[in-house]
C-alpha positions in Angstrom: 0.1 0.1 0.0 1.2 3.4 -0.9 1.2 5.9 1.6 -0.4 9.4 1.3 2.8 11.3 1.0 4.5 8.7 -0.9 1.6 9.6 -3.5 1.7 13.1 -3.0 5.0 13.4 -3.8 4.8 11.3 -7.0 2.0 13.7 -8.3 4.4 16.9 -7.3 7.0 15.2 -9.0 4.8 14.2 -12.6 3.4 17.8 -12.2 6.9 19.1 -12.0 7.9 17.0 -14.9 5.1 18.2 -16.9 5.8 22.2 -16.1 9.3 21.8 -16.9 8.4 20.5 -20.4 5.9 23.0 -21.0 8.5 25.6 -20.2 11.1 23.6 -22.3 8.7 24.0 -25.3 7.6 27.7 -24.5 11.4 28.5 -24.6 11.5 26.8 -28.1 9.4 30.4 -29.4 12.5 32.4 -28.3 15.4 32.6 -31.1 19.1 34.0 -31.5 19.7 35.2 -34.5 22.5 37.3 -35.4 21.1 38.6 -38.7 17.8 39.3 -36.7 18.0 42.3 -33.8 21.5 42.0 -33.4 21.0 38.5 -32.0 19.0 39.5 -28.9 16.9 37.5 -28.2 13.6 37.6 -29.9 10.1 36.1 -30.5 9.7 33.1 -33.0 13.3 34.8 -35.1 10.3 38.0 -35.7 12.3 41.5 -34.9 10.2 41.3 -31.7 12.6 41.4 -28.6 12.1 39.6 -25.7 13.4 42.8 -24.0 10.6 45.2 -26.0 7.8 43.1 -24.7 9.0 42.3 -20.7 9.2 46.6 -21.0 5.5 46.4 -22.2 4.7 43.9 -19.3 6.2 46.3 -16.3 4.6 49.5 -17.6 1.8 47.9 -17.0 -0.1 46.5 -20.0 -1.9 43.7 -20.1 -1.7 40.4 -22.8 -4.8 41.3 -24.1 -3.4 44.6 -25.2 -0.3 43.8 -26.3 -1.8 41.1 -28.6 -3.8 43.7 -29.7 -1.0 45.9 -30.5 1.1 43.2 -32.1 -0.9 40.6 -33.9 2.3 39.2 -35.5 1.8 37.2 -31.4 0.7 34.8 -29.7 -0.6 33.9 -26.3 2.1 31.9 -26.2 4.9 34.0 -27.3 4.6 35.9 -24.0 4.4 33.1 -21.8 7.0 32.0 -23.5 8.6 35.8 -23.0 8.0 35.2 -19.2 9.2 31.7 -18.8 12.6 33.5 -20.9 12.7 35.8 -18.0 12.4 33.4 -15.2 15.4 31.3 -16.9 17.6 34.1 -16.5 16.5 34.8 -12.8 17.4 31.5 -11.6 21.0 31.5 -13.7 21.9 34.5 -12.9 21.4 33.5 -9.0 23.2 30.5 -9.0 26.2 32.5 -11.3 25.5 35.2 -8.2 25.9 32.4 -5.9 28.9 30.6 -6.5 31.1 33.4 -7.1 
């Protein structure tokens, strides 16, 4: 018989694995090409830098407003931008801690 805690841990692990898989597939939307926006990270090779979308969100624009202003973008692109920023934050934290 499996204990409740073991079952809960297994479910959490499965959810964590699924979340990581979703994040990795989202990150596939972020591209870097020296010929596009000077090699800055962009969304799907389009000329929409990740930093621009983050600036719009930080300025208070909603996802719906961004999508209305930039019809080439999709809701999944905004999620990818946020996942990319979160990943950068984690990497920077690890680098600071190991310095």
